[in-house]
C-alpha positions, 0 to 999 in steps of 0.5 A: 448472559446477554450482557456477558456476551455483549461485554465479551464482544466489546472487549474483543473489538477494543483489543482489535482496535487497540492493537491497530492503534499501536501500529498506527502511531506512524502517522502520515505526517511522520511518514512524510518526514521519513521520506524527506529524511531518506531523500536527504540521505540520498544526496550523499556520495557513494559507490555501488554496482548491481549483482548480475545474474548468471545462467541458472540464476546464480550470480555471475560476479559483480559489475564494475562499481561506479567511480568512487572516493575523491572523484565521486565526492567531487561530483556525486554529493547532490542529485544534480551532480550524480546526474551529470556523471553520465550523458543522458536521454531526457524522459518527458511524459505527461506524468514522468520527468527524468532521464536514462543514463547512457553510461550503463544504459540504466533507467535511474532518474524517474520523477513522478510529477503528479505527486508531492511529498506533502499536501503543499503543492509547492513541496518536492515531487516524488523521486522514485528512481535515483542515479548511481552517483548517490549513496542509495541508488535505485535503478533498472537495468537490462542486459545479456550475460554469457555462459560460464567460461565464454569470452564475449565482450558484453556491455557493462555499467561503464559502457557508454551507449549511443542514442538515436534521440535526445528525448524519450516521449510517448510515441517517440521511442529511443534506440540505444546501441553499442558495438563491442568491436568483435562483431556483436551489436547490442540495441535497446529500443526504449518506449514509454506510454503516457503513464508509467510503463516502459517497454524495453526491446533488446536485440543482438546482431551477430556479425561474426562467423560463429554462433553466440549463446547469451541469456537476457536479464533485467534487474532492479537494484535498491541501495540502502534499506528504506524507511518503512511504515512497519505496519503489519497490515502493509507490505513494503519491500520485494514482491512478485507473482510467480505462477499466479501466486503472490510472494512477499518478502520483507527487507529483514527476511532477505538480510537474515534468510538469504536469497530466494529463487523462483521459476515461473512462466510469465509473472513479474517481480519488483519492489514496492513502497506504500504508494509506489512501485517498481516492477519488472515484467518480462515476456509472459509466454516464456519461462524465467528464473526469478531472484530476490537478493541482498548484499552488503557493500561498502557499509551499505545494504543493497537489495536486488530483484531480477529475472534471467531468461533461457539461452538464446543462440544467435547464429552467425550472421543472425540476431536475437531479440526479447521484449520486457517491460518496466513499471515505475510509478504510482500504484493506481488501481485502475491503471494496474488493472488496465495493464493486467488486462492489456498485457496479460500480467497475472495479478498485477493489482496484488502490488496493492496490498488489499489484504485478507479482505480483498473481496471487500476492499477492492469493490469498496475502492471501485464504489468509492471512485464511482461515487467520487466521480458523481459527487466530486469529493471522496469524503462525500463518496465515503458518506454515500458508501456508508448509506449503500452498506446500511441499505444492503444490511438493512434487513439484518440490522432491522431485525437486530435493532427490534431485538435490542429495543425489545430487550430494552423494554424487558430491562426492568423485568430482568433487573427484578429477576436478578434481584430475586434470584441473584444467589441462584444462578441456575434458576436465574438463567432458567427464568431469563430463558423462559422470559425470552421464549415468551416475549420471542426475543433473541438476546444474541441478535443485538450483537449482529450489527457489531459483528457485521461492522468489523469486516466492513470497518477493516475493509474500508480502513484498508481501502483508505490506507493503501489506495493512493487515490485517497492520498491527500484527498480533501474533505471540507473544512480543516480535513485536507487529507482523508488518509491522515488523522484529523489534524485538530485537537480539543486540548488547544481548543482546535487551534485557538490556543497557540500550543502543539499538544503531544501525539496522544492528545491529538483528539480532533473534532471528528473523533469527538463527534464519533465518540458522541454518536457512539454514546448516543447509540449506547443509550438506545441499547439495553443497559447492563444490570451489573453496575461494573459492566454499565460503567465499562460500557460508558467508558467505551465511547471515551476510549474509542475516541482516543483510539480512533483519533489517530486513524484516517479521518476518512474512517472516522468520518465513516464511523460517525456517519454510520452511527448517526444512521444507526441512531436514526434507524433504531430510534424509529423502530423503538418509537414504532414499538411504543418505547417512548423514552428512547434516550433515558 
């Protein structure tokens, strides 16, 4: 019965990892190629406009499109040409380079200088937001809409604003202004911190002799359906937090099911990639109407998230102002936590898909980053975390290993019982239970270390998979990126043979070490008396070697190191109990 329980547990664990493997064919290398492909596609010309939200959360019509056809083809085929289609205010910060288009006052050029497409330091930086002259523009826009039927002249995407300075930098805000010629002056004071947070203060001055009612809005518009990893444990696409509840929508959901509206006091809305985020954060003490939208235009998909505020009645001779924020950058855990605390942004860290094991994943991240600060390497931090986890579960594991050692000692007696009562299953079970009772052995205790490892395994995997801090983090030797699989393969003798094996044969040195340590650990456990079960168990290390060969190297290093610690712990226990032939 113990063998059957272990067998079922091993099968369940194998199926779980097999399913994970099926979704992990999209290696980080392929992901990088997709990003490059997407950026190459973004160098083509097209037109586009955003869906301007109207009062009550309904579209108030389409803004004029960016000049297209021959004019766009002549000037918008490259990023440089698209940027040249509008006068601009330069963005210059320690972590962002880019610009704001004065035509439309859109934040549409954000380059993350700290991050590259690949581990090659000479590879291009990450382009997060892209100008409207490209085929797939991605930009943020803030503004005002009027009540239905009003004839107020408002800024449009064609409006060219006046800037108070040529460069936006931390501590040096820029004021954009435009006069509608009818007595209304629109101002936007844009500031930025040393990281990734823009603050946009909108103000309208009414110099007419009648009151005006306007509604503030902000939007993010993304052209085209971006390439995603399409991995079920990772969300990429529109998301937001409304009344402290996270809402996530896939691109396909918006296309197939239509627009989604939410209402909340405070909150935020945005579009996320695996590592990057653009998010709108309106005033946290006011009620806002939020919308997730999709539209098809000029044979191109367009996705938009936006917020719309309540009516602002601007008295004659008076003014009204609202302040909103835009996050456009890397999803760094500590940075999001700091913004959440400083500005009261509810659950801003949920932009990082920590998943069901949030209660383990985020603490694991903080322990890893602390150990990284002490040890100077994330690989060493993983080894240190493994030791901490082993110490935390030491009493449980110690009891389990003692039970397994005792079970191994009883294996000859169990084999003899099976031979003696093989045809009488009821008698066999009775004798086995009596033996367990006499020897004070719990046959199920040996399963506990595996059961404990499953949530820890997936929580650590999730940490390595979603945390940008692990992206391109090196270990020693040939491991240059702990978030990517081991790049070597035993089938070309680890690079000695000039041949690139197919994907399923990319089994590197670390997966092989993991398989070997798993085999040695199995030798310490009681062996199934059934020959078929014994052969299946012998095959498991080989299967796990191939499966984990495509997992993040950091995870394989964790598993290997964990196996070694378990082997050492179990071997010591067995020797103390007088079981000499531990590896027989």
